[in-house]
C-alpha positions as CSV (number, residue, x, y, z in Angstrom):
1,M,-100.2,-0.7,-83.4
2,N,-100.3,-3.0,-80.5
3,R,-96.4,-3.6,-80.8
4,I,-95.8,0.0,-80.5
5,K,-97.9,0.5,-77.3
6,I,-96.2,-2.5,-75.9
7,R,-92.9,-1.1,-76.5
8,L,-93.9,2.4,-74.9
9,L,-95.2,0.4,-71.8
10,G,-91.8,-1.4,-71.6
11,D,-90.1,1.3,-69.5
12,G,-90.8,4.5,-67.5
13,R,-92.0,5.2,-64.2
14,R,-95.4,3.9,-62.7
15,G,-97.5,7.1,-63.5
16,Y,-96.1,7.0,-67.1
17,R,-97.2,3.6,-67.6
18,R,-100.6,4.2,-66.0
19,I,-101.2,7.0,-68.5
20,V,-100.1,5.3,-71.5
21,R,-102.0,2.1,-70.6
22,F,-105.3,3.7,-70.7
23,S,-104.5,6.0,-73.6
24,R,-105.1,5.3,-77.4
25,V,-101.8,5.2,-79.3
26,K,-101.4,5.4,-83.0
27,L,-98.7,6.2,-85.4
28,V,-99.4,8.2,-88.6
29,K,-96.6,9.0,-90.8
30,G,-94.0,9.1,-88.3
31,N,-96.2,11.1,-85.7
32,L,-96.9,9.3,-82.7
33,I,-100.2,10.3,-81.4
34,V,-101.1,9.4,-77.7
35,D,-104.6,10.3,-76.9
36,C,-105.2,10.4,-73.2
37,P,-108.4,9.8,-71.4
38,T,-108.5,13.2,-69.8
39,S,-106.6,16.6,-70.1
40,N,-104.9,16.2,-66.6
41,D,-103.5,12.9,-67.9
42,A,-102.2,14.8,-71.1
43,S,-100.6,17.5,-69.1
44,A,-99.0,15.0,-66.7
45,L,-97.8,12.9,-69.7
46,L,-95.9,15.9,-71.1
47,R,-95.0,17.8,-67.9
48,Q,-94.1,14.9,-65.3
49,F,-93.3,12.0,-67.5
50,G,-92.2,13.7,-70.9
51,T,-88.7,12.6,-70.4
52,D,-89.9,9.0,-69.9
53,L,-92.0,9.1,-73.1
54,H,-89.3,10.8,-75.3
55,L,-86.3,8.5,-74.2
56,I,-88.6,5.5,-75.1
57,A,-89.9,7.0,-78.3
58,K,-86.3,7.8,-79.1
59,R,-85.3,4.2,-79.2
60,L,-88.2,3.3,-81.9
61,K,-86.5,4.8,-85.0
62,I,-90.0,5.1,-86.8
63,I,-91.1,7.8,-84.4
64,E,-90.1,11.4,-85.7
65,T,-92.6,13.5,-83.7
66,I,-95.1,13.2,-80.7
67,E,-98.4,14.8,-80.4
68,I,-100.5,14.5,-77.1
69,Q,-104.3,14.7,-77.4
70,S,-107.2,14.4,-74.8
71,N,-110.3,12.7,-76.2
72,G,-109.2,13.2,-79.9
73,E,-108.5,16.9,-79.3
74,T,-104.9,17.9,-79.7
75,I,-103.3,19.4,-76.5
76,Y,-99.8,19.8,-77.4
77,Q,-98.8,20.1,-81.1
78,P,-96.5,17.6,-82.7
79,H,-93.0,18.2,-81.6
80,P,-89.6,16.4,-82.5
81,V,-88.7,13.4,-80.4
82,G,-86.1,14.6,-77.7
83,F,-87.7,18.0,-77.5
84,I,-89.8,18.7,-74.5
85,C,-91.0,22.1,-73.4
86,G,-88.1,24.1,-74.7
87,E,-85.5,21.5,-73.5
88,S,-83.5,19.1,-75.6
89,L,-82.7,15.5,-74.6
């Protein structure tokens, strides 16, 4: 899993990298789960840095969906890579 987290940290803006660095990351059957330390981080990851996350995840062909959690609780249900809050990349 460390390889995926390193790839996710390879690009993106400073705020995005800070959130991902302190989050737990796991991949379960094509679903990337980013477990943020706080619900505010989870919200910022999707709303402010969602494009960063999706563009980087899109390059990793093994990721099909992205789920964002806070302390193990799902905040944003799994959604396809390239689809952010009603927008398509």
